N, C-alpha and C positions, 0 to 999 in steps of 0.2 A: 519435542520438536514443535516449533510454532508454524502456523500457516499464515500467509499474507496474500490477500486478494488485491492485485494491482492492475492498473490500466494497460501497461505495455511493457515491452522488453527493455526499454531504457530504464524503467523503474527497477527491474530485476538487476540489471547491471550495476546500478548505483547502490542498491541495498547490499549486494554482495561485496562491495568495497568497504562496507561498514560492519556487517555482522559476520562473526565466525560461526554463529549458530547454524545448525542444520535447519534450513528453512524450506518449507513446502510452498511453492508459489502457484497461484492460480492467476494466469494472465488473461485478462478480458479482451485485449485487442480492440479497444474502443468502448463506447458507452452502452452498447447493446450486448446483453449476454443471452446466449441461447442454451438449448438443452445440454450441449457439451460442457459449457461452463457451469451450469447448474449441477451436473454430475460431478464435475471436478470440485466444486465447493462442498458438496455432500461428502465426497471422499476425504477432503481436507478435514472436515468436521469429525469424521469417523477415525482418522488416523493421527491427528495432531492434538497436542495438549490444549492449545488455544489457537483460534483463527481470528485474524483481524482484517478489517477493510482499510486499505491505505490508498486513497485516491487523491488526485490533484485538488488543490483548494480553489477550484474554479467552477463555473456553472455546470460543465459536463461532469466533472468529478463529483460534485454534490448530487447531481441527478442520479448517477449510477450507484453511488453509495446509499442513497435513500431507497432505491429500488432493491438493492441487495438486502439491506436491513429489513425492509418490509417483508421480503420472502424468507429471510433468515434472522428473526429477531434476537436470537441468542448471540449474534456477532456484534462486536464493538468496532467502531471506526476510530482509527488513530487520527486525531485532528492535527493537520499541518498548518502552521502559521503562514498565511499568504505572503507576508513580507519576507519570509525565509525561503520561499519557493518561486520567487519571480525573477525574470530576466528580461532585459529590454531587447526587443527585436525590432526589425524594420517597421512593423505595423503596430507598435505599442508593446505593452508588457504581456508576457506569456507566463503561465503558472504551471509548475510541475514538480513532482517529487524528485525527478532527475536533476533539477536545478538547485536543490538544497545542498548546503555544505555537509561534509561528513560529520563535522562536529555537531551541527544542529540535529542531524538524524540520530547520532549516538544518544544525545540528550532526549530526543523524542522517544526512542525505543526504550531507554532505561526508565523513563517515567511511566510507561505502560506495562512493560514486560520485564520479568526477572530473567536476566540474561546471564549465562555463565561466562561469556566472553564477548568482548567487542574488539574489533580491529582498531588499534591506536593510530 
C-alpha cells in the first residue's frame, strides 16, 4: 500500500478516480499541519510500503511540502507540472492537483510508483 500526503479532500477525490491501488491518505486541510497530521504521517510511514508528498504546484503547496520533508526527510515529493495543474478562474490562474487530467496523473504516478493497477 502507498501513502499520499495531500492538501485537501478534492485531491483525494481526484486521485481515487485514477488509482485502483489501496491508498492511505493523510489530508492536511491547508498548509499548516499540527500534531494530529504529524501522527497521521508517522502512522502512514509505519504502515505503508512508501509514502509520498503530493501537493499543489503553487506557493502554498511548495511551502507545506518543504516543511513536511524538513520534518520527514525520508519522504519524496511527487512533482506536479504547474502547466498540467492550472485552471483559469475569475481572478487568474489557480493551481491544484484536483485540476490535473486523469491521464496526466496516471503518467505521474507510474513514473514514481510501481502500481499494480490504474483505472483506465
